[in-house]
N, C-alpha and C positions, 0 to 999 in steps of 0.2 A: 917422338911420339910418347915415350915414357914420361918425359919432362912435362909435356902438355897434359897428360892424364893426371900427373901428380898435382899440377896447378889446379886442375878442375876439381880434384878430390878435396883439396884444401878449401876452395871456394864453397863447395857444397857443405863441408863441415862447418865453416863459418856461418853460412846461411842458416843451417839447422840450429846452431848455437844461438843465433840471434832470435830465431822463432821461439826457441825454448824459453829464452829470457822474457820475450814478450808475453808468453802464456803464463808466466809465474811471477810477473813483476808486481809484487804486493805494494810497492811504494810509488808506483807510477801513476801519474794523472795526465791523460792526454788532453790537449787543448788548453783553453784559458779557464782556470778554475772559477774566477769571478764572473766571467761572461761566457758560459758554455753555449755551444751551438750544435746544430745537427739533429739527428734522429736517434732515439733510444727505444728499445723494445722491452716491455715489462711482462713477465709471466705471472698469472695468478689463477684463481678458480672461484666460481660461484659468486657469492655476495662480496667477497674480498676483491675480486677483479672488478665488479661493478662499482665498488667504492673508489678504487683507484681511477677508474674512468671518470667518475664524477668529480674527482679532485684535479683533473688535468687542467681545467679552465683556470682555477686559482693559481696553479703552478705556472701556467704560461703568462699570467699577468706579471709575474716576477721574472720569468725567464722566457721572453717572447721568441727567442731564436732557437728554442729546443722543441722539437716535435716528439710527442710521446705516443707510442703504439702499445696499447694494453691487449694482450692475448689471453683469452679465457679458456682454460683447459679443465677437464676432469682431473682431480688432484692426483690420482694414481697415474694418469697419462703424463702429467707434468713431471712427476718424479722419475718415471721411466725415461722420458726425453732428457731430463737433467743428468741422470746417471750415464746415459749413452754419450751425451755431449762432453761431460767431464772426462770420461774414459778416452774420448777421441781428442783430448787436449783442446776443447773449446768449440768443436765443430757444431754449428747450429744453435749455440747458446744465446740467451738474451743478455741484455745489459743489467737487468734487475730481475730477481726471482723471489717469490714468496715461499716461505718454508715454515712448517710447524716446528715449534721450539724443540720438541723431543727428538726430531730428526737431525737437527743441526750438528750435534757431536759426531754422529755416524758419518755424515758427509765430510766433515772436517778431518776426521780420522782417515777416511779412505782417500780423500783428495786434499792433503794438507796445504797445497798451494793453489787450491781451486777458487778461493774467494779473497777479496781485498780485506785488509785489516782497516776497518773504518776509523779507528782512533788515530791512525797515522794520517788520515785525511781531515782530522779535526773533530770527529764525532765524540771524542772523549769529554768535551765540555758539557755534554748533555747527560752525563752519568747520574746527576742528582734529579733529573727531570722524570725519572721512572723509579718504581719501587725496586728495592735491592734484589728481591727474588727474581724479577724479570731480567734485571741486568746480569745476574749470575747465569741465567739461561742462555744469554747471547754472547758470552765471552768464552774464549778458549782458555786452556790451562795457564797460559802466560798472562791472562788478564786483558788480552786484546779484544776489542769489539769486532766480532765476525759478522754480526747482523745488527740491524737497527730495530729496536722494539716497536711493535705495533699493538696488536690486541692481546688481552689477557682474559682469564676466566676465573675470577675469585668464586669460590664454591659456596653453596648453601643448600638448604633442603626446601624444595618447592612442595607445597602441601595443599590438599583440598580442604578449604575452609568449611564447607558444608559437612564433610565427613567428620571432621574434628568436633564440630558443634553437635552432631548427632550422637557422637560417642562421649560427649561431655569432657573432651580433652582440651586443656588450655595449652596452645603451642609454646607459650612463654614459660611453662613449667618444665619443658624438655631441655635440660642442661647437659645431661650425660647420655652415653649410649645405652645405659641401663634404663634411663627414663624413656628413651626412644622405643626400646623393646616393650616396656610396660604399656606405653601409649598404643603401640601397634596391636597388642593383644586386645585392648579395649575397642579399638577402631574396627578390627576384624570381626569381633563379636557383634558390633552394632551395625556394620554395613556389609560385611562379607568380603570387603576389599583386602588384598594383601597390602603390606606396608610399603614395599619398594620393589622395583624390577632389577634383576641382575642377569646378564647373559653368562650363566655359570661356566660353561666350558671355554668361552672365548674372550671374556673381558673382565679384568680385575680392577676396574675403575674405583669402586668403593674402597678396596684395599689401598690403592694409591693415595686416595684422599686421606685415609686414616693414617697412613705412614707419614705424609707431609705434615699433618697436624703435629706429629711427634718429631718433626725436624729431619726426617729421613726420606729417601726414595728406596730403591733396591740397593743403594750404595750409600755409605756415609761420606763425610766430607773428604776423607782420605782415599775414597774409591773402593773401600772394602765392602764386600757383599753383606747385606743386612738381613737375609731371609731367615736366619736362625736367631736373630736378636729378640730380646724380650718385647720390643715394640711390634715386630712382625707377628710374633705368636699372639700377643694381646689383640692385635687387629683382626687376625684370622679367627680367633676364638669368638669375637663379637659377631663376625659374619656367620660362623657356624651356629651360634645361638639364634640369630635371626632366622636361619634356615630350619633349625630344629623346632622352632616355635611356629613353623609354617607361615612365616611372614614374608617370604621371598617369592616373587613371581619369576620363574625361570623363562626369561624372554629371549628372543633371537635378534641380536644386533640392534642397530639404530632404529630400524623399522619397528621392532618389537617394543622399544621404549616409547616411541611416539604413539603406537597403537594402544599401549597400556594407559598412556596419559589421556588419550582421546576418549577411550571407552569406559574409563572410570574403574578399571580393575586394580589400580594401585592408589593408595592414599597420599604417597609422597614420592618424590624423585630427587635424590641427592645428585646435584650436577653443577656445572659452571653457569655463571650468570647469563651466558649467551643462550641458554636453553629457554629463557623467557620469551625470546623471539619465536622459537619453535612452537611453544605452547599457544601463544597468541595467534600464530598463523594457522596452526593445525586444529585448534579447538576454539574458534570464535564464539561458539554457543556457551562456553563455560566462563564467560566474562563475569568477574566478581567472585568466582569460586576458587581461585588460586591465590596463594600468598607465599611468603618465604620466611624461614628462620635460619639461623646459623647452624652449621654442623654441630652435633653434640660432641662433647669432649669425653676423654676417658676417665677423668676424675673431676671433681668439683673445682672450678677455677682454672682448668686446663685449657690449652689452646683449642679454638674452634674454627681454625682457619686453614684453608688449603686453596690450591689453584687447579683448574681443569682446563687444559688446552692453552692455546695462544699461538700466535705466529709472528714472524719478523721478516724483514727484507734484507737480502744479501746481494752483493755485486760480484758476479763471476770475474776472476782476474783476467779473463780473456776479452772482456768488454773493450771494444775499439773506441768507445766514447766515455771514458771513465769520469771525466769532469761533469758531463751532463747526467750520467747515471747517479753520481754522488749527490748532485744538486737535487735530483728528484727524491732520492731516499731521505736526505736531510730535511727537505721541505715537507714531504708527506708525513713523516713520523713526528715532526716537532711543531707543525702548524696546527694550532688549536681548532680552527674552523674545519680544516681538512679531516682531522681526527673525529670531529663530531658528526661528519657526514655519515660515516658507517654506523655510528651509534644511533642516530636519529632514524635512519632509513632501514637498517638491517639488524639492529640490536648488537652490533659488534662493540664490545666494551674496550675502550682505549686504555693503553698503558701510560699515556702521557698524563701525569698527575694534574697538570694545569687545567685539564678539561673538567675536572670534578667540581670546579666552582661554577660551572654553567648551570643555569636554572633547570635544564632538562634533568639534572641529577637529583634535584631536591623536590621535584613535583610529585604529587600523589598520582598513582597510576590506577585508573578506573578498572582496568582488567584485573589487576592484582589487589582486589579488596580495598581499593582506594588507598593503597599503602605506598610510601616512597621507597620502593624496593631497590632502585638503583643507587640511592643514597646509602642504603644499608650495605650494599656491596662496595661502594666507593670508600666507605668508612673503614673497611678492613684491609684494603689493599696493602698498606704498609705493615700489616701484622701477619701477612702470609709468610711462613718460615721459608728460608732459602733451602734448596735441596740440591743434591748432586745429580746432574744429568751427564751421561757419557755415551760412548758409541755402542755400549751393550744394553742400553735401556730397552729397546724393542725385544731383544732376546730374553731379558729378565722378565718382562711383562708376559711373554708367551709361556714361559716355564711356570710363572706364578699362577697364571690362569689354569694351567694343567693341574697344578697342586690344589687349587681351589676346587676344581671339578672332582678330584679324587677324594677330597675331604667331604664335600657336600653330597656327591652322588654315589660314592663307593665306600663311604664311612671310614676312610683312612684317618688316622689321628693327625691333628694339626702339626704336632712336633715332627712326626715321621715324614709327612708330606713336604713340609718346608725344608727339612734336612736333605731330603732327596733332591728337591729343586735347587738348593744351594750347591750341592755336590755336582749336579749336572751342569749348572751354570759355570762353576769353576772349571770343569773339564772342557766345556765349549769355548770358554775364554782362552784357555791355554792353547 
């Protein structure tokens, strides 16, 4: 009996070992890589999911034996299900999942064997097809592609053409943040509108853009916290000056930004290119009254470029049909026409540089003052500085938002608030 039990125990251990290898096999491709078959499930949300659904027909012309099922979730529900599935070693996970770039390092840190290394499957050959800032966002510390680049959000300042004209402000004269503040005061005097919306207690997006202009995030290229750097102090001082001059509308979340855009209570909105779609959708009656210029710099001739948002596709290592999953990811992120689907229909700005030669990017846009705004954004993609994203990005953003609130609402000094935020971040990371 003891001998029988020992044999059974050995068999169970071998089985568990085999299962473990299957759930972490980063180099494994099941099936025929050149001729994949079967069914794969893809998770996404909102217009991203709609775009992937629209691309399935093109994909199946090339891979007719693969059936693709795209499931559309609320983004928070998707992340909850993904976390639970990864913690359960793959239970209930899809073959492909969409993820915002800033979340990728956190998931890779928590689940280091949770996703396939796409360069080991051949994706490395596309490295030069995307701008280097985007490539840096989807690679791990070893330089492996953990995700395939999809959309990006080169930033600019959307502005009300009629407000600028009424205040006699030439948008082309705004080169620096000091110019922006001076223009804001004139516009407020002429129209009563604040210059820009900021969700002061909860969102430090303007600070993030300012930091990336200077080549930093909350961390430098070596992973050191930058909240006490001269760049961080300079950025937060500009935000404080904007607030002290009564040019900031303290809005509440995404809905607050959209409301301020629609009702005309702000003259500008610094944001990613994808916000163009929201303006057109939410304020159709303002056609011709919006346009865009690049972010102001900190000094004459300085960088005016940053990125806001963006997402990519990952393959959980527990996928039972990795060959078909990779075929979909590769096709969807590198096929020009598939990439243009989301741009044309939903305003999702592709990271595939080949798309920028399409006529859609050079055409004047009637809504935006008959200006070729998408060409403006496409022209700066390669000039967006690379920054360091890591697993502590969300934590750093939350603490910086708290610091911003203490500076603007409680009159705490910039240096003191950022010093406290850095110290707290250091303690939490430890």
